[in-house]
MOPAC internal coordinates of N, CA, C and O (Angstrom, degrees):
PM7 1SCF
backbone

  N    0.0000 0     0.00 0     0.00 0    0    0    0
  C    1.3673 1     0.00 0     0.00 0    1    0    0
  C    1.5262 1   105.33 1     0.00 0    2    1    0
  O    1.2310 1   120.23 1   -49.73 1    3    2    1
  N    1.3628 1   117.17 1   130.27 1    3    2    1
  C    1.4818 1   121.94 1   176.14 1    5    3    2
  C    1.4943 1   113.24 1   -77.45 1    6    5    3
  O    1.2310 1   119.80 1   -24.85 1    7    6    5
  N    1.2505 1   118.00 1   155.15 1    7    6    5
  C    1.5051 1   120.74 1   174.26 1    9    7    6
  C    1.5318 1   107.24 1  -111.29 1   10    9    7
  O    1.2310 1   118.07 1   -34.08 1   11   10    9
  N    1.2687 1   121.28 1   145.92 1   11   10    9
  C    1.5045 1   131.90 1   176.63 1   13   11   10
  C    1.4859 1   112.94 1  -125.71 1   14   13   11
  O    1.2310 1   119.51 1   -56.18 1   15   14   13
  N    1.2931 1   118.53 1   123.82 1   15   14   13
  C    1.4449 1   118.98 1  -178.65 1   17   15   14
  C    1.5889 1   103.27 1  -112.48 1   18   17   15
  O    1.2310 1   119.32 1   -53.55 1   19   18   17
  N    1.3762 1   118.91 1   126.45 1   19   18   17
  C    1.3924 1   122.31 1   169.24 1   21   19   18
  C    1.5529 1   114.45 1  -122.90 1   22   21   19
  O    1.2310 1   121.34 1   -17.48 1   23   22   21
  N    1.3417 1   115.05 1   162.52 1   23   22   21
  C    1.3766 1   118.79 1  -178.89 1   25   23   22
  C    1.5857 1   107.60 1  -111.82 1   26   25   23
  O    1.2310 1   122.62 1   -46.86 1   27   26   25
  N    1.3457 1   112.58 1   133.14 1   27   26   25
  C    1.4626 1   122.55 1   178.69 1   29   27   26
  C    1.4676 1   109.67 1  -138.21 1   30   29   27
  O    1.2310 1   116.33 1   -34.44 1   31   30   29
  N    1.2538 1   124.58 1   145.56 1   31   30   29
  C    1.4507 1   122.16 1   166.80 1   33   31   30
  C    1.5346 1   109.83 1   -68.31 1   34   33   31
  O    1.2310 1   123.12 1   -27.14 1   35   34   33
  N    1.3106 1   111.62 1   152.86 1   35   34   33
  C    1.4812 1   124.05 1  -171.64 1   37   35   34
  C    1.6636 1   106.77 1   -52.10 1   38   37   35
  O    1.2310 1   123.37 1   134.25 1   39   38   37
  N    1.3385 1   111.14 1   -45.75 1   39   38   37
  C    1.6432 1   113.42 1  -171.15 1   41   39   38
  C    1.5730 1   106.86 1   -61.01 1   42   41   39
  O    1.2310 1   124.63 1   128.37 1   43   42   41
  N    1.4058 1   108.72 1   -51.63 1   43   42   41
  C    1.4491 1   120.93 1  -175.49 1   45   43   42
  C    1.5378 1   108.91 1   -52.85 1   46   45   43
  O    1.2310 1   122.27 1   128.88 1   47   46   45
  N    1.3892 1   113.26 1   -51.12 1   47   46   45
  C    1.5303 1   116.88 1   180.00 1   49   47   46
  C    1.4991 1   110.95 1   -64.20 1   50   49   47
  O    1.2310 1   117.83 1   137.30 1   51   50   49
  N    1.2087 1   121.73 1   -42.70 1   51   50   49
  C    1.4865 1   125.62 1   173.78 1   53   51   50
  C    1.5732 1   114.36 1   -52.99 1   54   53   51
  O    1.2310 1   122.26 1   132.81 1   55   54   53
  N    1.3426 1   113.28 1   -47.19 1   55   54   53
  C    1.5082 1   120.75 1  -175.15 1   57   55   54
  C    1.4963 1   103.70 1   -66.43 1   58   57   55
  O    1.2310 1   119.74 1   136.55 1   59   58   57
  N    1.3609 1   118.11 1   -43.45 1   59   58   57
  C    1.4661 1   119.99 1  -174.14 1   61   59   58
  C    1.5106 1   108.56 1   -70.84 1   62   61   59
  O    1.2310 1   118.14 1   145.90 1   63   62   61
  N    1.3440 1   121.16 1   -34.10 1   63   62   61
  C    1.3794 1   118.99 1   178.07 1   65   63   62
  C    1.5239 1   113.54 1   -68.89 1   66   65   63
  O    1.2310 1   119.38 1   141.88 1   67   66   65
  N    1.3942 1   118.78 1   -38.12 1   67   66   65
  C    1.4151 1   119.74 1   175.28 1   69   67   66
  C    1.5166 1   110.08 1   -65.69 1   70   69   67
  O    1.2310 1   119.20 1   132.60 1   71   70   69
  N    1.3754 1   119.14 1   -47.40 1   71   70   69
  C    1.4884 1   118.05 1  -173.01 1   73   71   70
  C    1.6419 1   107.87 1   -65.02 1   74   73   71
  O    1.2310 1   118.63 1   140.31 1   75   74   73
  N    1.2800 1   120.21 1   -39.69 1   75   74   73
  C    1.3782 1   122.64 1  -174.87 1   77   75   74
  C    1.5896 1   108.53 1   -75.32 1   78   77   75
  O    1.2310 1   122.16 1   148.90 1   79   78   77
  N    1.3821 1   113.46 1   -31.10 1   79   78   77
  C    1.4289 1   116.30 1   179.20 1   81   79   78
  C    1.6059 1   106.19 1   -66.50 1   82   81   79
  O    1.2310 1   122.47 1   139.94 1   83   82   81
  N    1.3215 1   112.88 1   -40.06 1   83   82   81
  C    1.4966 1   115.69 1   179.20 1   85   83   82
  C    1.5521 1   110.93 1   -60.96 1   86   85   83
  O    1.2310 1   122.81 1   148.10 1   87   86   85
  N    1.2120 1   112.23 1   -31.90 1   87   86   85
  C    1.5535 1   118.28 1   179.65 1   89   87   86
  C    1.6198 1   111.49 1   -87.07 1   90   89   87
  O    1.2310 1   122.18 1  -174.93 1   91   90   89
  N    1.3157 1   113.43 1     5.07 1   91   90   89
  C    1.5102 1   116.07 1   172.15 1   93   91   90
  C    1.4998 1   111.84 1    84.06 1   94   93   91
  O    1.2310 1   117.48 1  -153.35 1   95   94   93
  N    1.3081 1   122.39 1    26.65 1   95   94   93
  C    1.4546 1   123.60 1   177.58 1   97   95   94
  C    1.4628 1   111.04 1  -147.48 1   98   97   95
  O    1.2310 1   122.20 1   -11.97 1   99   98   97
  N    1.4011 1   113.39 1   168.03 1   99   98   97
  C    1.3677 1   115.84 1  -178.66 1  101   99   98
  C    1.6199 1   106.15 1  -101.81 1  102  101   99
  O    1.2310 1   120.39 1    -2.89 1  103  102  101
  N    1.2990 1   116.85 1   177.11 1  103  102  101
  C    1.4113 1   123.73 1  -175.26 1  105  103  102
  C    1.5817 1   107.66 1   -62.01 1  106  105  103
  O    1.2310 1   121.44 1   134.18 1  107  106  105
  N    1.2836 1   114.84 1   -45.82 1  107  106  105
  C    1.4378 1   119.12 1  -177.94 1  109  107  106
  C    1.6201 1   108.29 1   -59.36 1  110  109  107
  O    1.2310 1   118.50 1   135.21 1  111  110  109
  N    1.1800 1   120.47 1   -44.79 1  111  110  109
  C    1.4501 1   119.78 1   178.38 1  113  111  110
  C    1.4815 1   114.39 1   -63.90 1  114  113  111
  O    1.2310 1   120.52 1   143.53 1  115  114  113
  N    1.3357 1   116.60 1   -36.47 1  115  114  113
  C    1.4969 1   120.58 1  -179.80 1  117  115  114
  C    1.4554 1   110.45 1   -69.26 1  118  117  115
  O    1.2310 1   119.50 1   141.75 1  119  118  117
  N    1.3916 1   118.56 1   -38.25 1  119  118  117
  C    1.5265 1   118.72 1   172.26 1  121  119  118
  C    1.4038 1   110.38 1   -66.20 1  122  121  119
  O    1.2310 1   116.71 1   139.22 1  123  122  121
  N    1.2542 1   123.85 1   -40.78 1  123  122  121
  C    1.4698 1   127.70 1  -179.60 1  125  123  122
  C    1.5730 1   110.18 1   -60.97 1  126  125  123
  O    1.2310 1   119.40 1   137.71 1  127  126  125
  N    1.2722 1   118.76 1   -42.29 1  127  126  125
  C    1.4757 1   129.56 1   175.92 1  129  127  126
  C    1.5282 1   105.11 1   -59.29 1  130  129  127
  O    1.2310 1   119.11 1   128.65 1  131  130  129
  N    1.2855 1   119.31 1   -51.35 1  131  130  129
  C    1.5364 1   126.21 1  -175.01 1  133  131  130
  C    1.5759 1   107.70 1   -63.55 1  134  133  131
  O    1.2310 1   118.93 1   138.25 1  135  134  133
  N    1.3402 1   119.65 1   -41.75 1  135  134  133
  C    1.4513 1   121.68 1  -177.82 1  137  135  134
  C    1.6346 1   104.27 1   -72.93 1  138  137  135
  O    1.2310 1   117.18 1   144.66 1  139  138  137
  N    1.2634 1   122.98 1   -35.34 1  139  138  137
  C    1.4950 1   120.81 1  -173.46 1  141  139  138
  C    1.5990 1   101.43 1   -70.89 1  142  141  139
  O    1.2310 1   120.91 1   136.35 1  143  142  141
  N    1.3061 1   115.87 1   -43.65 1  143  142  141
  C    1.5827 1   119.18 1  -176.93 1  145  143  142
  C    1.4988 1   107.99 1   -62.87 1  146  145  143
  O    1.2310 1   120.11 1   135.78 1  147  146  145
  N    1.2818 1   117.39 1   -44.22 1  147  146  145
  C    1.3984 1   122.76 1  -178.92 1  149  147  146
  C    1.6864 1   108.56 1   -58.17 1  150  149  147
  O    1.2310 1   122.15 1   137.29 1  151  150  149
  N    1.2576 1   113.50 1   -42.71 1  151  150  149
  C    1.4640 1   119.79 1  -177.20 1  153  151  150
  C    1.5509 1   103.84 1   -66.89 1  154  153  151
  O    1.2310 1   118.91 1   130.38 1  155  154  153
  N    1.1811 1   119.68 1   -49.62 1  155  154  153
  C    1.5297 1   125.97 1  -176.66 1  157  155  154
  C    1.5775 1   107.36 1   -51.97 1  158  157  155
  O    1.2310 1   122.84 1   128.22 1  159  158  157
  N    1.3929 1   112.17 1   -51.78 1  159  158  157
  C    1.4557 1   117.32 1  -173.53 1  161  159  158
  C    1.4852 1   114.16 1   -88.00 1  162  161  159
  O    1.2310 1   120.03 1  -179.40 1  163  162  161
  N    1.4194 1   117.54 1     0.60 1  163  162  161
  C    1.5165 1   127.01 1   178.37 1  165  163  162
  C    1.6282 1   104.98 1    50.67 1  166  165  163
  O    1.2310 1   120.40 1  -133.77 1  167  166  165
  N    1.3463 1   116.84 1    46.23 1  167  166  165
  C    1.4394 1   122.62 1   171.92 1  169  167  166
  C    1.5425 1   107.81 1   173.45 1  170  169  167
  O    1.2310 1   122.12 1     4.70 1  171  170  169
  N    1.3284 1   113.55 1  -175.30 1  171  170  169
  C    1.4767 1   124.23 1  -178.81 1  173  171  170
  C    1.5697 1   103.81 1   -67.92 1  174  173  171
  O    1.2310 1   121.08 1   -61.80 1  175  174  173
  N    1.3511 1   115.54 1   118.20 1  175  174  173
  C    1.5747 1   116.07 1  -178.07 1  177  175  174
  C    1.4795 1   120.80 1   -68.95 1  178  177  175
  O    1.2310 1   118.84 1  -157.65 1  179  178  177
  N    1.3289 1   119.82 1    22.35 1  179  178  177
  C    1.4607 1   124.08 1   179.17 1  181  179  178
  C    1.4822 1   103.13 1  -154.79 1  182  181  179
  O    1.2310 1   120.42 1   -16.88 1  183  182  181
  N    1.4463 1   116.80 1   163.12 1  183  182  181
  C    1.3492 1   123.45 1  -178.02 1  185  183  182
  C    1.6185 1   107.99 1   -79.07 1  186  185  183
  O    1.2310 1   120.99 1   -45.37 1  187  186  185
  N    1.3030 1   115.71 1   134.63 1  187  186  185
  C    1.4755 1   117.52 1   173.19 1  189  187  186
  C    1.5705 1   106.15 1  -106.93 1  190  189  187
  O    1.2310 1   122.81 1   -61.37 1  191  190  189
  N    1.2763 1   112.22 1   118.63 1  191  190  189
  C    1.5172 1   119.59 1  -176.72 1  193  191  190
  C    1.4885 1   111.32 1  -150.06 1  194  193  191
  O    1.2310 1   121.39 1   -19.40 1  195  194  193
  N    1.2933 1   114.94 1   160.60 1  195  194  193
  C    1.4349 1   120.98 1   168.82 1  197  195  194
  C    1.5190 1   112.39 1   -78.29 1  198  197  195
  O    1.2310 1   118.84 1   156.79 1  199  198  197
  N    1.2641 1   119.81 1   -23.21 1  199  198  197
  C    1.3406 1   120.73 1   179.33 1  201  199  198
  C    1.5629 1   114.97 1   -62.67 1  202  201  199
  O    1.2310 1   118.07 1   -40.69 1  203  202  201
  N    1.3437 1   121.29 1   139.31 1  203  202  201
  C    1.4105 1   122.96 1   177.22 1  205  203  202
  C    1.4108 1   112.29 1  -120.28 1  206  205  203
  O    1.2310 1   117.09 1   -29.33 1  207  206  205
  N    1.2951 1   123.14 1   150.67 1  207  206  205
  C    1.4275 1   126.57 1   179.43 1  209  207  206
  C    1.4725 1   108.88 1   -75.66 1  210  209  207
  O    1.2310 1   119.77 1   -58.67 1  211  210  209
  N    1.4190 1   118.05 1   121.33 1  211  210  209
  C    1.4769 1   114.88 1  -175.62 1  213  211  210
  C    1.4752 1   114.12 1   -62.92 1  214  213  211
  O    1.2310 1   118.21 1   167.08 1  215  214  213
  N    1.3617 1   121.01 1   -12.92 1  215  214  213
  C    1.3978 1   122.28 1   173.75 1  217  215  214
  C    1.5669 1   114.81 1   -56.28 1  218  217  215
  O    1.2310 1   123.50 1   146.15 1  219  218  217
  N    1.4269 1   110.90 1   -33.85 1  219  218  217
  C    1.4530 1   113.35 1  -173.99 1  221  219  218
  C    1.5428 1   112.18 1   -96.75 1  222  221  219
  O    1.2310 1   122.46 1  -137.47 1  223  222  221
  N    1.4141 1   112.89 1    42.53 1  223  222  221
  C    1.4317 1   116.11 1   172.91 1  225  223  222
  C    1.3991 1   112.53 1   -71.35 1  226  225  223
  O    1.2310 1   118.41 1   -11.88 1  227  226  225
  N    1.3328 1   120.64 1   168.12 1  227  226  225
  C    1.5276 1   120.80 1  -176.75 1  229  227  226
  C    1.5626 1   113.48 1   -65.40 1  230  229  227
  O    1.2310 1   120.70 1   143.32 1  231  230  229
  N    1.2880 1   116.27 1   -36.68 1  231  230  229
  C    1.4915 1   111.99 1   173.60 1  233  231  230
  C    1.5798 1   121.14 1   -62.90 1  234  233  231
  O    1.2310 1   123.33 1   142.66 1  235  234  233
  N    1.2945 1   111.22 1   -37.34 1  235  234  233
  C    1.4943 1   119.22 1   178.30 1  237  235  234
  C    1.5927 1   104.72 1   -68.99 1  238  237  235
  O    1.2310 1   120.13 1   133.19 1  239  238  237
  N    1.2391 1   117.36 1   -46.81 1  239  238  237
  C    1.5373 1   124.44 1  -177.15 1  241  239  238
  C    1.5797 1   107.25 1   -57.13 1  242  241  239
  O    1.2310 1   119.51 1   132.71 1  243  242  241
  N    1.3785 1   118.54 1   -47.29 1  243  242  241
  C    1.5023 1   122.56 1   179.60 1  245  243  242
  C    1.5675 1   106.00 1   -64.47 1  246  245  243
  O    1.2310 1   118.03 1   135.28 1  247  246  245
  N    1.3433 1   121.35 1   -44.72 1  247  246  245
  C    1.4589 1   120.35 1  -177.83 1  249  247  246
  C    1.5265 1   106.54 1   -65.26 1  250  249  247
  O    1.2310 1   116.76 1   138.24 1  251  250  249
  N    1.3224 1   123.77 1   -41.76 1  251  250  249
  C    1.3740 1   123.78 1  -178.94 1  253  251  250
  C    1.4602 1   111.42 1   -60.19 1  254  253  251
  O    1.2310 1   119.00 1   126.86 1  255  254  253
  N    1.3582 1   119.52 1   -53.14 1  255  254  253
  C    1.4332 1   127.91 1   175.55 1  257  255  254
  C    1.4427 1   109.64 1   -47.71 1  258  257  255
  O    1.2310 1   119.68 1   128.59 1  259  258  257
  N    1.2994 1   118.21 1   -51.41 1  259  258  257
  C    1.5106 1   121.27 1  -174.56 1  261  259  258
  C    1.6264 1   106.01 1   -66.70 1  262  261  259
  O    1.2310 1   119.66 1   139.53 1  263  262  261
  N    1.3007 1   118.26 1   -40.47 1  263  262  261
  C    1.4744 1   118.80 1  -178.93 1  265  263  262
  C    1.5756 1   105.13 1   -65.85 1  266  265  263
  O    1.2310 1   117.39 1   137.34 1  267  266  265
  N    1.1956 1   122.58 1   -42.66 1  267  266  265
  C    1.4940 1   122.58 1  -176.86 1  269  267  266
  C    1.5610 1   107.63 1   -64.10 1  270  269  267
  O    1.2310 1   118.99 1   136.51 1  271  270  269
  N    1.3277 1   119.53 1   -43.49 1  271  270  269
  C    1.4673 1   120.89 1   179.97 1  273  271  270
  C    1.5505 1   106.42 1   -63.33 1  274  273  271
  O    1.2310 1   120.75 1   134.78 1  275  274  273
  N    1.3128 1   116.17 1   -45.22 1  275  274  273
  C    1.4934 1   117.65 1  -178.76 1  277  275  274
  C    1.5555 1   113.11 1   -59.38 1  278  277  275
  O    1.2310 1   120.98 1   142.38 1  279  278  277
  N    1.3135 1   115.74 1   -37.62 1  279  278  277
  C    1.4112 1   124.35 1   178.81 1  281  279  278
  C    1.4131 1   116.88 1   -69.39 1  282  281  279
  O    1.2310 1   121.83 1   148.50 1  283  282  281
  N    1.4097 1   114.10 1   -31.50 1  283  282  281
  C    1.4786 1   117.14 1   170.60 1  285  283  282
  C    1.4168 1   117.90 1   -69.99 1  286  285  283
  O    1.2310 1   122.89 1   160.14 1  287  286  285
  N    1.4385 1   112.07 1   -19.86 1  287  286  285
  C    1.4539 1   116.33 1   178.59 1  289  287  286
  C    1.5554 1   108.75 1  -100.58 1  290  289  287
  O    1.2310 1   121.13 1  -170.15 1  291  290  289
  N    1.2832 1   115.45 1     9.85 1  291  290  289
  C    1.5548 1   119.90 1   176.02 1  293  291  290
  C    1.4694 1   113.22 1    81.80 1  294  293  291
  O    1.2310 1   120.47 1  -170.99 1  295  294  293
  N    1.3445 1   116.71 1     9.01 1  295  294  293
  C    1.4081 1   123.19 1  -177.52 1  297  295  294
  C    1.4619 1   110.23 1   -91.78 1  298  297  295
  O    1.2310 1   115.05 1   -78.66 1  299  298  297
  N    1.2659 1   126.99 1   101.34 1  299  298  297
  C    1.4061 1   130.60 1  -174.20 1  301  299  298
  C    1.5724 1   110.59 1  -106.39 1  302  301  299
  O    1.2310 1   119.51 1   -49.95 1  303  302  301
  N    1.2636 1   118.53 1   130.05 1  303  302  301
  C    1.4205 1   122.58 1   171.34 1  305  303  302
  C    1.4359 1   112.46 1  -102.14 1  306  305  303
  O    1.2310 1   119.52 1   -62.90 1  307  306  305
  N    1.3411 1   118.53 1   117.10 1  307  306  305
  C    1.4454 1   120.85 1  -176.93 1  309  307  306
  C    1.5607 1   108.57 1  -103.23 1  310  309  307
  O    1.2310 1   122.35 1   -53.97 1  311  310  309
  N    1.2942 1   113.10 1   126.03 1  311  310  309
  C    1.4213 1   122.78 1  -179.84 1  313  311  310
  C    1.6334 1   109.32 1  -118.75 1  314  313  311
  O    1.2310 1   125.39 1   -35.35 1  315  314  313
  N    1.3313 1   107.24 1   144.65 1  315  314  313
  C    1.5703 1   116.74 1   175.07 1  317  315  314
  C    1.5860 1   107.45 1   -67.23 1  318  317  315
  O    1.2310 1   124.10 1   -14.40 1  319  318  317
  N    1.2680 1   109.73 1   165.60 1  319  318  317
  C    1.5010 1   116.52 1   176.71 1  321  319  318
  C    1.6211 1   108.50 1   -68.81 1  322  321  319
  O    1.2310 1   122.15 1   143.82 1  323  322  321
  N    1.3050 1   113.49 1   -36.18 1  323  322  321
  C    1.5749 1   119.13 1   174.52 1  325  323  322
  C    1.5503 1   108.67 1   -57.79 1  326  325  323
  O    1.2310 1   119.05 1   126.20 1  327  326  325
  N    1.3647 1   119.42 1   -53.80 1  327  326  325
  C    1.3492 1   122.69 1   177.18 1  329  327  326
  C    1.5231 1   114.84 1   -54.46 1  330  329  327
  O    1.2310 1   119.00 1   137.96 1  331  330  329
  N    1.2687 1   119.52 1   -42.04 1  331  330  329
  C    1.4270 1   121.61 1   179.93 1  333  331  330
  C    1.5842 1   108.94 1   -74.13 1  334  333  331
  O    1.2310 1   119.20 1   149.16 1  335  334  333
  N    1.1766 1   119.13 1   -30.84 1  335  334  333
  C    1.5136 1   116.59 1   179.01 1  337  335  334
  C    1.5695 1   107.81 1   -71.44 1  338  337  335
  O    1.2310 1   120.67 1   140.58 1  339  338  337
  N    1.4218 1   116.32 1   -39.42 1  339  338  337
  C    1.3921 1   118.97 1  -179.61 1  341  339  338
  C    1.5841 1   107.51 1   -60.47 1  342  341  339
  O    1.2310 1   121.44 1   133.43 1  343  342  341
  N    1.2800 1   114.85 1   -46.57 1  343  342  341
  C    1.5784 1   123.17 1  -175.96 1  345  343  342
  C    1.5800 1   101.57 1   -55.59 1  346  345  343
  O    1.2310 1   120.19 1   136.03 1  347  346  345
  N    1.2513 1   117.24 1   -43.97 1  347  346  345
  C    1.5110 1   122.01 1  -172.58 1  349  347  346
  C    1.5436 1   111.38 1   -63.56 1  350  349  347
  O    1.2310 1   123.03 1   143.71 1  351  350  349
  N    1.3175 1   111.79 1   -36.29 1  351  350  349
  C    1.5200 1   120.72 1   178.89 1  353  351  350
  C    1.5512 1   113.36 1   -72.55 1  354  353  351
  O    1.2310 1   119.13 1   161.72 1  355  354  353
  N    1.3101 1   119.26 1   -18.28 1  355  354  353
  C    1.4252 1   122.20 1  -167.59 1  357  355  354
  C    1.5678 1   104.12 1   -81.87 1  358  357  355
  O    1.2310 1   120.10 1   180.00 1  359  358  357

């Protein structure tokens, strides 16, 4: 088995370890999956672009983070479909 060394800043490495841990794998497994998928597709297995999805704006990301933290504490906020649609229009 070959070994691969990569350099990442500590924050990025930690965020990746947390994310992939939540998905049930370690960083090494995630990178291995990425490489296998790239080989299957004969290229990068996702689009590389300067465009960003407007859903991932800072306000939505803060709201999502807060919601996740509340959910982990068992505090759920229930909204009606009308409320959610109004939020989407804002």
